[in-house]
PDB file of N, CA, C and O in Angstrom:
ATOM      1  N   MET A   1     -29.793 -36.752 115.004  1.00  0.00           N
ATOM      2  CA  MET A   1     -30.944 -35.288 115.289  1.00  0.00           C
ATOM      3  C   MET A   1     -30.878 -35.198 113.355  1.00  0.00           C
ATOM      4  O   MET A   1     -30.134 -35.617 112.469  1.00  0.00           O
ATOM      5  N   ASP A   2     -31.781 -34.622 113.427  1.00  0.00           N
ATOM      6  CA  ASP A   2     -32.722 -33.808 112.480  1.00  0.00           C
ATOM      7  C   ASP A   2     -31.905 -33.544 111.054  1.00  0.00           C
ATOM      8  O   ASP A   2     -32.532 -33.141 110.074  1.00  0.00           O
ATOM      9  N   GLU A   3     -30.879 -33.723 111.008  1.00  0.00           N
ATOM     10  CA  GLU A   3     -30.109 -32.532 110.122  1.00  0.00           C
ATOM     11  C   GLU A   3     -31.107 -31.470 108.578  1.00  0.00           C
ATOM     12  O   GLU A   3     -30.660 -30.872 107.599  1.00  0.00           O
ATOM     13  N   ASP A   4     -32.454 -31.683 109.054  1.00  0.00           N
ATOM     14  CA  ASP A   4     -32.356 -30.456 108.071  1.00  0.00           C
ATOM     15  C   ASP A   4     -33.412 -29.918 108.731  1.00  0.00           C
ATOM     16  O   ASP A   4     -33.915 -28.951 108.160  1.00  0.00           O
ATOM     17  N   ALA A   5     -34.028 -30.332 110.025  1.00  0.00           N
ATOM     18  CA  ALA A   5     -34.861 -29.567 111.386  1.00  0.00           C
ATOM     19  C   ALA A   5     -34.115 -28.557 111.606  1.00  0.00           C
ATOM     20  O   ALA A   5     -34.367 -27.390 111.303  1.00  0.00           O
ATOM     21  N   PHE A   6     -32.240 -29.373 112.667  1.00  0.00           N
ATOM     22  CA  PHE A   6     -31.627 -27.933 111.954  1.00  0.00           C
ATOM     23  C   PHE A   6     -31.529 -27.353 111.498  1.00  0.00           C
ATOM     24  O   PHE A   6     -31.982 -26.283 111.906  1.00  0.00           O
ATOM     25  N   ASN A   7     -30.762 -27.372 109.996  1.00  0.00           N
ATOM     26  CA  ASN A   7     -30.515 -26.542 109.059  1.00  0.00           C
ATOM     27  C   ASN A   7     -31.820 -25.341 109.483  1.00  0.00           C
ATOM     28  O   ASN A   7     -31.858 -24.328 110.181  1.00  0.00           O
ATOM     29  N   MET A   8     -32.559 -25.912 108.846  1.00  0.00           N
ATOM     30  CA  MET A   8     -33.628 -24.346 109.901  1.00  0.00           C
ATOM     31  C   MET A   8     -34.387 -24.102 110.837  1.00  0.00           C
ATOM     32  O   MET A   8     -35.528 -23.739 110.550  1.00  0.00           O
ATOM     33  N   ALA A   9     -34.022 -24.217 112.152  1.00  0.00           N
ATOM     34  CA  ALA A   9     -33.741 -24.120 112.881  1.00  0.00           C
ATOM     35  C   ALA A   9     -33.070 -22.741 113.322  1.00  0.00           C
ATOM     36  O   ALA A   9     -33.436 -21.809 114.038  1.00  0.00           O
ATOM     37  N   VAL A  10     -31.896 -23.031 112.557  1.00  0.00           N
ATOM     38  CA  VAL A  10     -30.716 -22.082 112.423  1.00  0.00           C
ATOM     39  C   VAL A  10     -30.639 -21.097 112.095  1.00  0.00           C
ATOM     40  O   VAL A  10     -30.650 -20.146 112.876  1.00  0.00           O
ATOM     41  N   ARG A  11     -30.538 -20.988 110.872  1.00  0.00           N
ATOM     42  CA  ARG A  11     -31.223 -19.886 109.839  1.00  0.00           C
ATOM     43  C   ARG A  11     -32.866 -19.237 110.673  1.00  0.00           C
ATOM     44  O   ARG A  11     -32.953 -18.490 111.647  1.00  0.00           O
ATOM     45  N   LYS A  12     -33.445 -19.559 110.246  1.00  0.00           N
ATOM     46  CA  LYS A  12     -35.020 -18.862 111.244  1.00  0.00           C
ATOM     47  C   LYS A  12     -34.383 -17.490 112.697  1.00  0.00           C
ATOM     48  O   LYS A  12     -34.755 -16.335 112.909  1.00  0.00           O
ATOM     49  N   PHE A  13     -33.397 -18.308 113.351  1.00  0.00           N
ATOM     50  CA  PHE A  13     -32.513 -17.569 115.051  1.00  0.00           C
ATOM     51  C   PHE A  13     -31.501 -16.328 113.817  1.00  0.00           C
ATOM     52  O   PHE A  13     -31.308 -15.114 113.887  1.00  0.00           O
ATOM     53  N   LEU A  14     -31.056 -17.407 112.768  1.00  0.00           N
ATOM     54  CA  LEU A  14     -30.157 -16.192 112.446  1.00  0.00           C
ATOM     55  C   LEU A  14     -32.102 -14.577 111.542  1.00  0.00           C
ATOM     56  O   LEU A  14     -32.738 -13.537 111.710  1.00  0.00           O
ATOM     57  N   LYS A  15     -31.909 -15.610 110.841  1.00  0.00           N
ATOM     58  CA  LYS A  15     -33.330 -14.989 109.979  1.00  0.00           C
ATOM     59  C   LYS A  15     -33.520 -13.679 111.050  1.00  0.00           C
ATOM     60  O   LYS A  15     -33.266 -12.493 110.835  1.00  0.00           O
ATOM     61  N   GLU A  16     -34.016 -14.269 112.183  1.00  0.00           N
ATOM     62  CA  GLU A  16     -34.357 -12.435 112.888  1.00  0.00           C
ATOM     63  C   GLU A  16     -33.787 -12.391 113.985  1.00  0.00           C
ATOM     64  O   GLU A  16     -34.518 -12.166 114.949  1.00  0.00           O
ATOM     65  N   VAL A  17     -32.543 -12.555 114.201  1.00  0.00           N
ATOM     66  CA  VAL A  17     -31.230 -11.554 114.327  1.00  0.00           C
ATOM     67  C   VAL A  17     -30.755 -10.725 113.099  1.00  0.00           C
ATOM     68  O   VAL A  17     -30.212  -9.620 113.098  1.00  0.00           O
ATOM     69  N   GLY A  18     -31.032 -11.383 112.242  1.00  0.00           N
ATOM     70  CA  GLY A  18     -30.777 -10.106 110.834  1.00  0.00           C
ATOM     71  C   GLY A  18     -31.553  -9.228 111.014  1.00  0.00           C
ATOM     72  O   GLY A  18     -30.950  -8.227 111.402  1.00  0.00           O
ATOM     73  N   VAL A  19     -33.114  -9.001 110.892  1.00  0.00           N
ATOM     74  CA  VAL A  19     -33.778  -8.362 110.444  1.00  0.00           C
ATOM     75  C   VAL A  19     -33.996  -7.395 112.089  1.00  0.00           C
ATOM     76  O   VAL A  19     -33.994  -6.166 112.027  1.00  0.00           O
ATOM     77  N   THR A  20     -34.133  -7.951 113.164  1.00  0.00           N
ATOM     78  CA  THR A  20     -34.403  -7.291 113.890  1.00  0.00           C
ATOM     79  C   THR A  20     -32.848  -6.527 114.612  1.00  0.00           C
ATOM     80  O   THR A  20     -33.202  -5.612 115.356  1.00  0.00           O
ATOM     81  N   SER A  21     -31.367  -6.659 114.582  1.00  0.00           N
ATOM     82  CA  SER A  21     -30.553  -5.942 114.170  1.00  0.00           C
ATOM     83  C   SER A  21     -30.203  -5.059 113.750  1.00  0.00           C
ATOM     84  O   SER A  21     -29.410  -4.254 114.238  1.00  0.00           O
ATOM     85  N   GLN A  22     -30.911  -5.028 112.411  1.00  0.00           N
ATOM     86  CA  GLN A  22     -30.923  -4.218 111.521  1.00  0.00           C
ATOM     87  C   GLN A  22     -32.398  -2.829 111.520  1.00  0.00           C
ATOM     88  O   GLN A  22     -32.401  -1.666 111.115  1.00  0.00           O
ATOM     89  N   ARG A  23     -33.518  -3.720 112.199  1.00  0.00           N
ATOM     90  CA  ARG A  23     -34.223  -2.289 112.834  1.00  0.00           C
ATOM     91  C   ARG A  23     -33.564  -1.251 113.593  1.00  0.00           C
ATOM     92  O   ARG A  23     -33.708  -0.059 113.322  1.00  0.00           O
ATOM     93  N   GLU A  24     -32.705  -1.762 114.723  1.00  0.00           N
ATOM     94  CA  GLU A  24     -32.010  -1.491 115.584  1.00  0.00           C
ATOM     95  C   GLU A  24     -30.833  -0.183 115.284  1.00  0.00           C
ATOM     96  O   GLU A  24     -30.230   0.765 115.787  1.00  0.00           O
ATOM     97  N   ILE A  25     -31.002  -0.776 114.371  1.00  0.00           N
ATOM     98  CA  ILE A  25     -29.091   0.160 113.767  1.00  0.00           C
ATOM     99  C   ILE A  25     -29.678   0.872 112.819  1.00  0.00           C
ATOM    100  O   ILE A  25     -28.665   1.308 112.273  1.00  0.00           O
ATOM    101  N   GLU A  26     -30.944   1.506 111.956  1.00  0.00           N
ATOM    102  CA  GLU A  26     -31.343   1.791 111.489  1.00  0.00           C
ATOM    103  C   GLU A  26     -32.255   2.830 112.473  1.00  0.00           C
ATOM    104  O   GLU A  26     -32.504   4.009 112.224  1.00  0.00           O
ATOM    105  N   ARG A  27     -32.604   2.195 113.446  1.00  0.00           N
ATOM    106  CA  ARG A  27     -33.931   3.417 114.385  1.00  0.00           C
ATOM    107  C   ARG A  27     -32.919   4.796 115.449  1.00  0.00           C
ATOM    108  O   ARG A  27     -33.318   5.956 115.545  1.00  0.00           O
ATOM    109  N   ILE A  28     -31.604   4.263 116.128  1.00  0.00           N
ATOM    110  CA  ILE A  28     -30.021   4.045 116.676  1.00  0.00           C
ATOM    111  C   ILE A  28     -30.009   5.390 115.485  1.00  0.00           C
ATOM    112  O   ILE A  28     -30.182   6.485 116.020  1.00  0.00           O
ATOM    113  N   VAL A  29     -29.841   5.419 114.068  1.00  0.00           N
ATOM    114  CA  VAL A  29     -29.384   6.677 113.423  1.00  0.00           C
ATOM    115  C   VAL A  29     -30.023   7.510 112.809  1.00  0.00           C
ATOM    116  O   VAL A  29     -29.645   8.567 112.304  1.00  0.00           O
ATOM    117  N   ARG A  30     -31.459   6.833 112.858  1.00  0.00           N
ATOM    118  CA  ARG A  30     -32.215   7.585 111.755  1.00  0.00           C
ATOM    119  C   ARG A  30     -32.713   9.303 113.532  1.00  0.00           C
ATOM    120  O   ARG A  30     -32.888  10.518 113.433  1.00  0.00           O
ATOM    121  N   GLU A  31     -32.725   8.329 114.792  1.00  0.00           N
ATOM    122  CA  GLU A  31     -32.634   9.101 116.043  1.00  0.00           C
ATOM    123  C   GLU A  31     -31.382   9.928 116.079  1.00  0.00           C
ATOM    124  O   GLU A  31     -31.773  10.998 116.546  1.00  0.00           O
ATOM    125  N   HIS A  32     -30.444  10.003 115.910  1.00  0.00           N
ATOM    126  CA  HIS A  32     -29.399  10.686 115.761  1.00  0.00           C
ATOM    127  C   HIS A  32     -28.545  10.698 116.705  1.00  0.00           C
ATOM    128  O   HIS A  32     -27.902  11.707 116.994  1.00  0.00           O
ATOM    129  N   LYS A  33     -28.400   9.247 117.477  1.00  0.00           N
ATOM    130  CA  LYS A  33     -27.908   8.968 118.439  1.00  0.00           C
ATOM    131  C   LYS A  33     -25.804   8.264 118.835  1.00  0.00           C
ATOM    132  O   LYS A  33     -24.984   7.802 119.628  1.00  0.00           O
ATOM    133  N   VAL A  34     -26.107   8.722 117.557  1.00  0.00           N
ATOM    134  CA  VAL A  34     -24.300   7.907 117.221  1.00  0.00           C
ATOM    135  C   VAL A  34     -23.884   9.397 116.972  1.00  0.00           C
ATOM    136  O   VAL A  34     -24.587  10.325 116.572  1.00  0.00           O
ATOM    137  N   ASP A  35     -22.350   9.383 117.366  1.00  0.00           N
ATOM    138  CA  ASP A  35     -21.738  10.653 117.660  1.00  0.00           C
ATOM    139  C   ASP A  35     -20.127  10.422 116.685  1.00  0.00           C
ATOM    140  O   ASP A  35     -19.343   9.494 116.886  1.00  0.00           O
ATOM    141  N   GLY A  36     -19.986  11.285 115.867  1.00  0.00           N
ATOM    142  CA  GLY A  36     -19.106  11.041 114.581  1.00  0.00           C
ATOM    143  C   GLY A  36     -19.662  10.782 113.665  1.00  0.00           C
ATOM    144  O   GLY A  36     -20.882  10.875 113.531  1.00  0.00           O
ATOM    145  N   GLY A  37     -18.519  10.231 112.474  1.00  0.00           N
ATOM    146  CA  GLY A  37     -19.614   9.961 111.134  1.00  0.00           C
ATOM    147  C   GLY A  37     -19.656   8.061 110.759  1.00  0.00           C
ATOM    148  O   GLY A  37     -20.373   7.342 110.063  1.00  0.00           O
ATOM    149  N   LYS A  38     -18.455   7.844 111.668  1.00  0.00           N
ATOM    150  CA  LYS A  38     -19.161   6.567 111.593  1.00  0.00           C
ATOM    151  C   LYS A  38     -20.163   5.217 112.905  1.00  0.00           C
ATOM    152  O   LYS A  38     -20.698   5.756 113.874  1.00  0.00           O
ATOM    153  N   LEU A  39     -20.297   3.636 112.784  1.00  0.00           N
ATOM    154  CA  LEU A  39     -21.040   3.580 113.919  1.00  0.00           C
ATOM    155  C   LEU A  39     -20.180   1.922 113.659  1.00  0.00           C
ATOM    156  O   LEU A  39     -20.101   1.202 112.664  1.00  0.00           O
ATOM    157  N   LYS A  40     -19.710   1.808 114.866  1.00  0.00           N
ATOM    158  CA  LYS A  40     -18.715   0.844 115.000  1.00  0.00           C
ATOM    159  C   LYS A  40     -19.649   0.022 115.813  1.00  0.00           C
ATOM    160  O   LYS A  40     -20.232   0.562 116.753  1.00  0.00           O
ATOM    161  N   LEU A  41     -19.914  -1.655 115.449  1.00  0.00           N
ATOM    162  CA  LEU A  41     -20.558  -2.642 115.523  1.00  0.00           C
ATOM    163  C   LEU A  41     -20.239  -3.333 116.352  1.00  0.00           C
ATOM    164  O   LEU A  41     -19.075  -3.240 116.743  1.00  0.00           O
ATOM    165  N   ARG A  42     -21.053  -4.223 116.911  1.00  0.00           N
ATOM    166  CA  ARG A  42     -19.326  -5.493 117.167  1.00  0.00           C
ATOM    167  C   ARG A  42     -21.037  -6.531 117.966  1.00  0.00           C
ATOM    168  O   ARG A  42     -22.021  -6.112 118.576  1.00  0.00           O
ATOM    169  N   MET A  43     -20.794  -7.343 117.711  1.00  0.00           N
ATOM    170  CA  MET A  43     -22.137  -8.848 117.308  1.00  0.00           C
ATOM    171  C   MET A  43     -21.860 -10.306 118.377  1.00  0.00           C
ATOM    172  O   MET A  43     -21.861 -11.382 117.779  1.00  0.00           O
ATOM    173  N   THR A  44     -21.727 -10.328 119.270  1.00  0.00           N
ATOM    174  CA  THR A  44     -20.955 -11.675 120.251  1.00  0.00           C
ATOM    175  C   THR A  44     -22.415 -12.300 119.697  1.00  0.00           C
ATOM    176  O   THR A  44     -23.446 -11.803 119.244  1.00  0.00           O
ATOM    177  N   LEU A  45     -22.090 -13.233 119.890  1.00  0.00           N
ATOM    178  CA  LEU A  45     -22.963 -15.017 120.412  1.00  0.00           C
ATOM    179  C   LEU A  45     -22.291 -16.584 121.003  1.00  0.00           C
ATOM    180  O   LEU A  45     -21.375 -17.366 120.748  1.00  0.00           O
ATOM    181  N   THR A  46     -23.334 -16.424 121.866  1.00  0.00           N
ATOM    182  CA  THR A  46     -23.019 -16.816 122.199  1.00  0.00           C
ATOM    183  C   THR A  46     -24.203 -17.953 123.314  1.00  0.00           C
ATOM    184  O   THR A  46     -25.275 -17.490 123.704  1.00  0.00           O
ATOM    185  N   ALA A  47     -23.847 -19.137 123.611  1.00  0.00           N
ATOM    186  CA  ALA A  47     -25.010 -20.599 123.340  1.00  0.00           C
ATOM    187  C   ALA A  47     -25.036 -21.178 125.151  1.00  0.00           C
ATOM    188  O   ALA A  47     -24.397 -22.074 125.703  1.00  0.00           O
ATOM    189  N   GLU A  48     -25.674 -20.577 125.479  1.00  0.00           N
ATOM    190  CA  GLU A  48     -25.742 -21.514 127.212  1.00  0.00           C
ATOM    191  C   GLU A  48     -24.952 -22.110 127.530  1.00  0.00           C
ATOM    192  O   GLU A  48     -24.223 -22.272 126.551  1.00  0.00           O
ATOM    193  N   GLY A  49     -24.555 -22.624 128.390  1.00  0.00           N
ATOM    194  CA  GLY A  49     -23.772 -23.584 128.889  1.00  0.00           C
ATOM    195  C   GLY A  49     -23.007 -24.672 127.881  1.00  0.00           C
ATOM    196  O   GLY A  49     -22.988 -25.901 127.947  1.00  0.00           O
ATOM    197  N   THR A  50     -22.321 -23.674 126.828  1.00  0.00           N
ATOM    198  CA  THR A  50     -21.702 -24.072 125.915  1.00  0.00           C
ATOM    199  C   THR A  50     -20.467 -22.615 126.289  1.00  0.00           C
ATOM    200  O   THR A  50     -20.499 -21.586 126.963  1.00  0.00           O
ATOM    201  N   PRO A  51     -19.328 -23.423 125.254  1.00  0.00           N
ATOM    202  CA  PRO A  51     -18.140 -22.542 125.603  1.00  0.00           C
ATOM    203  C   PRO A  51     -18.320 -21.628 124.055  1.00  0.00           C
ATOM    204  O   PRO A  51     -17.175 -21.193 123.929  1.00  0.00           O
ATOM    205  N   LEU A  52     -19.027 -21.169 122.969  1.00  0.00           N
ATOM    206  CA  LEU A  52     -19.072 -20.539 122.335  1.00  0.00           C
ATOM    207  C   LEU A  52     -18.908 -19.238 122.719  1.00  0.00           C
ATOM    208  O   LEU A  52     -19.207 -18.925 123.871  1.00  0.00           O
ATOM    209  N   ARG A  53     -18.493 -18.441 121.965  1.00  0.00           N
ATOM    210  CA  ARG A  53     -18.531 -17.028 121.838  1.00  0.00           C
ATOM    211  C   ARG A  53     -18.141 -16.454 120.314  1.00  0.00           C
ATOM    212  O   ARG A  53     -16.981 -16.058 120.208  1.00  0.00           O
ATOM    213  N   HIS A  54     -18.578 -16.409 119.699  1.00  0.00           N
ATOM    214  CA  HIS A  54     -18.363 -15.391 118.873  1.00  0.00           C
ATOM    215  C   HIS A  54     -18.439 -14.390 117.918  1.00  0.00           C
ATOM    216  O   HIS A  54     -19.284 -14.544 117.036  1.00  0.00           O
ATOM    217  N   VAL A  55     -17.621 -13.224 117.893  1.00  0.00           N
ATOM    218  CA  VAL A  55     -17.468 -11.894 117.770  1.00  0.00           C
ATOM    219  C   VAL A  55     -16.989 -12.185 116.944  1.00  0.00           C
ATOM    220  O   VAL A  55     -16.260 -13.110 116.585  1.00  0.00           O
ATOM    221  N   VAL A  56     -17.953 -10.240 116.068  1.00  0.00           N
ATOM    222  CA  VAL A  56     -18.333 -10.062 114.755  1.00  0.00           C
ATOM    223  C   VAL A  56     -18.544  -8.501 114.781  1.00  0.00           C
ATOM    224  O   VAL A  56     -19.490  -7.808 115.156  1.00  0.00           O
ATOM    225  N   GLN A  57     -17.236  -8.187 114.210  1.00  0.00           N
ATOM    226  CA  GLN A  57     -16.639  -6.750 114.504  1.00  0.00           C
ATOM    227  C   GLN A  57     -17.089  -5.715 112.947  1.00  0.00           C
ATOM    228  O   GLN A  57     -17.115  -6.281 111.855  1.00  0.00           O
ATOM    229  N   SER A  58     -17.410  -4.211 113.070  1.00  0.00           N
ATOM    230  CA  SER A  58     -17.326  -3.909 111.816  1.00  0.00           C
ATOM    231  C   SER A  58     -17.814  -3.045 111.906  1.00  0.00           C
ATOM    232  O   SER A  58     -18.717  -3.115 112.740  1.00  0.00           O
ATOM    233  N   GLU A  59     -17.634  -1.427 111.097  1.00  0.00           N
ATOM    234  CA  GLU A  59     -17.321   0.074 111.434  1.00  0.00           C
ATOM    235  C   GLU A  59     -18.256   0.183 110.084  1.00  0.00           C
ATOM    236  O   GLU A  59     -17.876  -0.445 109.096  1.00  0.00           O
ATOM    237  N   ILE A  60     -19.318   0.863 110.016  1.00  0.00           N
ATOM    238  CA  ILE A  60     -20.377   1.077 109.113  1.00  0.00           C
ATOM    239  C   ILE A  60     -20.061   3.281 109.133  1.00  0.00           C
ATOM    240  O   ILE A  60     -19.935   3.985 110.135  1.00  0.00           O
ATOM    241  N   ASP A  61     -20.032   3.767 107.493  1.00  0.00           N
ATOM    242  CA  ASP A  61     -20.119   5.400 107.712  1.00  0.00           C
ATOM    243  C   ASP A  61     -20.979   5.203 106.874  1.00  0.00           C
ATOM    244  O   ASP A  61     -21.315   4.563 105.877  1.00  0.00           O
ATOM    245  N   ILE A  62     -21.510   6.776 108.368  1.00  0.00           N
ATOM    246  CA  ILE A  62     -22.990   7.428 108.387  1.00  0.00           C
ATOM    247  C   ILE A  62     -23.217   8.154 107.954  1.00  0.00           C
ATOM    248  O   ILE A  62     -24.381   8.502 107.752  1.00  0.00           O
ATOM    249  N   SER A  63     -21.846   8.968 107.462  1.00  0.00           N
ATOM    250  CA  SER A  63     -21.452  10.846 106.570  1.00  0.00           C
ATOM    251  C   SER A  63     -21.932  10.691 105.855  1.00  0.00           C
ATOM    252  O   SER A  63     -22.022  11.546 104.974  1.00  0.00           O
TER     253      SER A  63
END
């Protein structure tokens, strides 16, 4: 396995996830589709054919 190519592929994937996720979060807040003053977020990372299941949760104050 080419470590540099692998590293670049992972970084490219994470950049896409980050950019598109931020756009979606901003859109949902802009369209006022959030109840209350907090936005509870959860991101689940899985990899098909593996036991990977990584969950990240956070809460953003939008008031």
